[in-house]
C-alpha positions as CSV (number, residue, x, y, z in Angstrom):
1,M,14.2,-13.1,1.8
2,E,17.8,-12.7,0.7
3,S,16.7,-10.9,-2.4
4,K,15.5,-7.9,-0.2
5,N,12.2,-8.0,-2.0
6,L,8.8,-9.4,-1.0
7,V,6.9,-10.3,-4.2
8,S,5.5,-13.7,-3.4
9,I,4.9,-15.6,-0.2
10,T,7.1,-18.2,-1.8
11,D,10.0,-15.8,-1.2
12,F,9.8,-16.9,2.4
13,S,10.7,-20.3,3.9
14,K,8.8,-21.7,6.9
15,E,11.4,-20.3,9.2
16,Q,11.3,-16.9,7.7
17,I,7.5,-16.8,8.0
18,L,7.7,-17.6,11.6
19,H,10.4,-15.0,12.2
20,I,8.2,-12.3,10.7
21,L,5.3,-13.3,12.9
22,D,7.6,-13.2,16.0
23,L,8.8,-9.7,14.9
24,A,5.2,-8.6,14.4
25,E,4.5,-9.7,18.0
26,A,7.3,-7.5,19.2
27,F,6.1,-4.6,17.2
28,E,2.6,-5.0,18.6
29,A,4.1,-4.6,22.1
30,N,6.1,-1.6,21.0
31,P,4.8,0.0,17.7
32,N,6.3,3.4,18.1
33,Q,10.1,3.4,17.4
34,D,12.7,5.3,15.3
35,I,13.9,2.3,13.2
36,L,13.1,4.2,10.0
37,K,14.4,7.6,10.9
38,G,15.9,9.1,7.8
39,K,14.2,6.6,5.5
40,V,11.6,7.3,2.8
41,A,9.0,4.8,1.7
42,A,7.1,5.2,-1.6
43,T,3.6,3.8,-1.8
44,L,2.5,3.4,-5.4
45,F,-1.1,2.2,-5.6
46,F,-2.3,1.7,-9.2
47,E,-5.4,0.1,-7.8
48,P,-7.7,1.4,-5.0
49,S,-6.8,0.5,-1.4
50,T,-7.8,1.6,2.1
51,R,-6.5,-0.8,4.7
52,T,-3.3,-1.9,2.9
53,R,-2.2,1.5,2.0
54,L,-3.1,3.2,5.3
55,S,-1.5,0.4,7.3
56,F,1.7,0.6,5.4
57,E,1.8,4.4,5.7
58,T,1.0,4.2,9.4
59,A,3.7,1.5,9.9
60,V,6.3,3.8,8.3
61,N,5.1,6.9,10.3
62,R,5.1,5.0,13.6
63,L,8.7,3.9,13.0
64,G,9.9,7.4,12.3
65,G,10.1,7.3,8.5
66,K,8.5,9.5,5.7
67,V,6.0,8.5,3.0
68,I,5.7,9.7,-0.6
69,G,3.7,8.3,-3.4
70,F,0.1,8.2,-4.8
71,S,-3.1,6.5,-3.9
72,D,-4.8,7.1,-7.3
73,A,-3.0,6.2,-10.5
74,S,-5.0,8.9,-12.3
75,T,-2.9,11.5,-10.5
76,S,0.4,9.9,-11.7
77,S,2.2,10.2,-15.1
78,S,0.9,6.8,-16.1
79,T,-2.2,8.6,-17.4
80,K,0.2,10.4,-19.8
81,G,1.5,7.1,-21.0
82,E,4.5,6.7,-18.8
83,T,5.5,3.0,-18.6
84,L,5.7,1.1,-15.3
85,K,9.5,0.7,-15.9
86,D,10.0,4.5,-16.1
87,T,7.8,5.1,-13.0
88,I,9.7,2.5,-10.9
89,K,13.2,3.7,-12.1
90,M,12.2,7.3,-11.3
91,V,10.7,6.7,-7.9
92,S,13.6,4.5,-6.9
93,N,15.7,7.6,-7.1
94,Y,13.7,9.2,-4.3
95,A,12.9,6.4,-1.9
96,D,14.5,3.6,0.1
97,I,11.7,1.1,-0.5
98,I,8.8,0.9,-2.9
99,I,5.5,-0.6,-1.8
100,M,3.2,-1.1,-4.8
101,R,-0.1,-2.4,-5.8
102,H,-0.9,-3.0,-9.5
103,Y,-3.7,-4.4,-11.5
104,L,-1.4,-6.6,-13.7
105,E,-0.2,-10.0,-12.4
106,G,3.5,-10.1,-12.3
107,A,3.9,-6.3,-12.1
108,A,5.7,-6.4,-8.8
109,R,8.2,-9.1,-10.0
110,Y,8.9,-7.0,-13.0
111,A,9.5,-3.9,-10.8
112,T,12.3,-5.8,-8.9
113,E,14.1,-6.1,-12.2
114,V,14.3,-2.3,-12.8
115,S,14.3,-0.9,-9.2
116,K,17.4,0.1,-7.3
117,V,15.6,-0.3,-4.0
118,P,13.5,-3.1,-2.5
119,I,10.0,-3.8,-3.7
120,V,7.2,-5.0,-1.5
121,N,4.1,-6.4,-3.4
122,A,0.9,-5.0,-2.0
123,G,-1.2,-7.0,-4.4
124,D,-0.8,-7.7,-8.2
125,G,-4.0,-8.5,-10.0
126,A,-5.5,-11.8,-9.1
127,N,-2.1,-13.2,-8.4
128,Q,-0.7,-12.6,-4.8
129,H,-1.0,-10.5,-1.7
130,P,1.9,-11.7,0.5
131,T,1.7,-9.1,3.2
132,Q,-2.0,-9.8,3.7
133,T,-1.1,-13.5,4.0
134,L,1.4,-12.8,6.7
135,L,-1.1,-10.7,8.7
136,D,-3.7,-13.5,8.2
137,M,-1.2,-16.0,9.6
138,Y,-0.4,-13.7,12.5
139,S,-4.2,-13.5,13.2
140,I,-4.6,-17.2,12.9
141,R,-1.7,-17.9,15.3
142,K,-2.8,-15.3,17.7
143,T,-6.4,-16.6,17.9
144,Q,-5.7,-20.3,17.7
145,G,-2.4,-20.5,19.6
146,R,-0.9,-22.5,16.7
147,L,-0.8,-22.7,12.9
148,E,-0.7,-26.5,12.6
149,N,-3.5,-28.9,11.9
150,L,-6.4,-26.4,11.4
151,N,-9.6,-26.7,9.4
152,I,-9.7,-23.7,7.2
153,V,-12.8,-22.9,5.2
154,M,-12.4,-20.5,2.3
155,V,-15.7,-19.0,1.0
156,G,-16.5,-16.9,-2.1
157,D,-14.2,-15.8,-4.9
158,L,-11.5,-18.4,-4.9
159,K,-10.6,-17.8,-8.6
160,Y,-9.6,-14.1,-8.5
161,G,-9.0,-13.9,-4.7
162,R,-5.3,-13.3,-4.4
163,T,-5.5,-13.4,-0.6
164,V,-6.7,-17.0,-0.6
165,H,-4.1,-18.0,-3.1
166,S,-1.2,-16.6,-1.0
167,L,-2.6,-18.0,2.2
168,L,-2.9,-21.5,0.7
169,M,0.7,-21.5,-0.4
170,A,1.9,-20.2,3.0
171,M,-0.1,-22.7,5.1
172,K,1.3,-25.7,3.2
173,Y,4.0,-25.9,5.9
174,F,1.4,-26.4,8.6
175,S,-0.7,-29.4,7.6
176,P,-4.1,-27.7,7.3
177,T,-7.3,-29.2,5.9
178,F,-8.9,-26.9,3.4
179,Y,-12.6,-26.6,2.4
180,F,-13.2,-24.6,-0.8
181,I,-16.7,-23.1,-1.0
182,S,-17.5,-21.3,-4.3
183,P,-19.7,-21.4,-7.4
184,E,-18.1,-23.3,-10.2
185,E,-17.2,-20.1,-12.0
186,L,-15.1,-18.9,-9.1
187,A,-13.5,-22.2,-8.0
188,M,-10.0,-22.4,-6.7
189,P,-7.6,-22.6,-9.8
190,N,-6.1,-26.0,-10.5
191,E,-2.5,-24.7,-9.9
192,Y,-3.3,-24.2,-6.2
193,K,-5.1,-27.6,-5.9
194,I,-1.9,-29.1,-7.3
195,I,0.1,-27.5,-4.5
196,C,-2.2,-29.2,-2.0
197,Q,-1.7,-32.5,-3.7
198,Q,2.0,-32.2,-3.8
199,N,2.1,-31.4,-0.1
200,N,-0.4,-34.1,0.9
201,I,-2.9,-31.5,2.1
202,P,-6.5,-32.7,2.1
203,Y,-9.0,-30.4,0.5
204,Y,-12.7,-30.6,-0.3
205,E,-14.6,-28.6,-2.9
206,M,-18.3,-27.8,-2.7
207,S,-20.8,-25.2,-3.8
208,A,-23.0,-25.4,-0.7
209,F,-22.2,-23.2,2.3
210,S,-23.6,-25.7,4.7
211,Q,-24.0,-25.6,8.5
212,E,-22.0,-28.8,8.7
213,I,-18.9,-27.1,7.2
214,I,-19.3,-24.0,9.4
215,D,-19.5,-26.2,12.6
216,Q,-16.2,-28.0,11.9
217,A,-14.2,-24.9,11.0
218,D,-11.4,-23.4,13.0
219,I,-11.0,-20.5,10.6
220,L,-13.8,-19.3,8.4
221,Y,-12.2,-17.1,5.7
222,M,-14.8,-15.1,3.9
223,T,-14.1,-13.2,0.7
224,R,-16.1,-10.8,-1.4
225,V,-17.0,-11.4,-5.1
226,Q,-14.8,-8.8,-6.8
227,R,-16.8,-6.9,-9.3
228,E,-13.6,-5.3,-10.8
229,R,-12.4,-8.8,-11.9
230,F,-15.5,-9.5,-14.0
231,T,-15.8,-8.6,-17.7
232,D,-19.3,-10.0,-17.8
233,L,-21.5,-8.0,-15.2
234,V,-24.4,-10.4,-15.8
235,E,-22.2,-13.2,-14.4
236,Y,-21.2,-11.0,-11.5
237,E,-24.8,-10.2,-10.6
238,R,-25.6,-13.9,-10.6
239,V,-22.9,-15.0,-8.1
240,K,-22.3,-11.9,-6.0
241,D,-24.7,-12.8,-3.1
242,L,-24.6,-16.6,-3.2
243,Y,-22.8,-16.8,0.2
244,I,-23.9,-14.6,3.1
245,L,-22.9,-15.3,6.7
246,H,-25.5,-14.5,9.3
247,N,-25.0,-14.6,13.1
248,D,-27.5,-17.4,13.7
249,M,-25.3,-19.6,11.4
250,L,-22.6,-19.5,14.1
251,E,-24.8,-20.9,17.0
252,N,-23.2,-24.4,17.0
253,S,-19.8,-23.5,15.7
254,R,-16.6,-24.3,17.6
255,E,-15.6,-22.0,20.5
256,N,-12.2,-21.3,18.9
257,L,-13.7,-20.4,15.5
258,R,-12.6,-17.1,14.2
259,I,-14.0,-15.3,11.1
260,L,-11.5,-13.6,8.9
261,H,-12.0,-11.4,5.9
262,P,-9.4,-9.3,4.0
263,L,-12.0,-6.5,3.6
264,P,-13.7,-4.6,2.2
265,R,-16.9,-6.6,2.7
266,V,-20.0,-6.0,0.7
267,N,-22.8,-8.4,1.6
268,E,-21.0,-11.6,2.4
269,I,-20.9,-11.0,6.2
270,S,-24.1,-9.6,7.7
271,Q,-23.8,-6.7,10.1
272,D,-25.3,-8.8,12.9
273,V,-22.1,-10.9,12.9
274,D,-19.9,-7.9,14.0
275,D,-20.7,-8.2,17.7
276,N,-20.1,-11.9,17.8
277,P,-16.8,-12.6,19.7
278,K,-15.9,-15.0,16.9
279,A,-15.8,-12.1,14.4
280,Y,-12.2,-11.1,14.0
281,Y,-11.9,-9.2,10.8
282,F,-11.4,-5.7,12.3
283,Q,-8.7,-6.9,14.7
284,Q,-7.2,-8.8,11.7
285,A,-6.9,-5.5,9.8
286,Q,-5.3,-3.9,12.9
287,N,-2.7,-6.7,12.9
288,G,-1.7,-5.6,9.5
289,L,0.1,-2.6,11.1
290,Y,2.5,-4.8,13.2
291,V,3.1,-7.3,10.4
292,R,3.9,-4.6,7.9
293,Q,6.3,-2.9,10.4
294,A,8.1,-6.2,10.6
295,I,8.2,-6.7,6.9
296,I,9.5,-3.2,6.1
297,S,12.2,-3.4,8.8
298,K,13.3,-6.8,7.6
299,V,13.3,-6.0,3.9
300,L,15.5,-2.9,4.6
301,G,17.8,-5.0,6.7
302,L,17.3,-2.8,9.8
303,I,16.5,-5.6,12.2
304,D,17.9,-9.1,12.8
């Protein structure tokens, strides 16, 4: 992370990933500090967000900093035709760090080229979501006691799901076995399967969400089918409810199984799963606070 930006999970080495997770653990033990006193963070969300934006803003506030920005691009000058370049250059005059989500792939990388301050990517189109990946990894390590040699089942929208793309690239250091469950239209893109092949990571693709697969999973990573990524709503309606996890499907699953979801969910996890001790998605979202405290502090060079 020598660039002082976080755009892609590939900006981190294995050692840097583990360092962030260790820092997050320290922040979980002591989340209220004054590390960011006198610092201003700008949150620029050109796409809707609840958990990511609020956890970033809470992270800044709990560390003594201030937050500016917008949560709805319709309230910004982009509606008047202002370019992303001009928005970033203007906001970098006011803030010490910019946290941005954008609907265009590559927007965060471009922002680093015109900004005077560090950029943290909070999601760019269907490309990457590196801070979500780090909180996912923190959640995995916290619940499994390790990151190595886990069976990770990814279910749902694997084509447009930026969270599964980033997680796959980060977990390549830890010898997982992946199971990709999706309809053909939403299959994991070839570029990510090539990453598995290059790193000798076994993976299996299937369209059936079978009991056999659930029962051998250590991590069951559910995703919603994202309506906003579809240009053909007929196609969306056909695939949106193909995979729904119900509580009775977990009856013979491993004791260590934990169910993750980047949220928001729609129908893909039934409400009856929420009280199962293997459901971890709400705690997973809470972990985002500590991980993002670690990321902000590290990007700004305020912590070793």
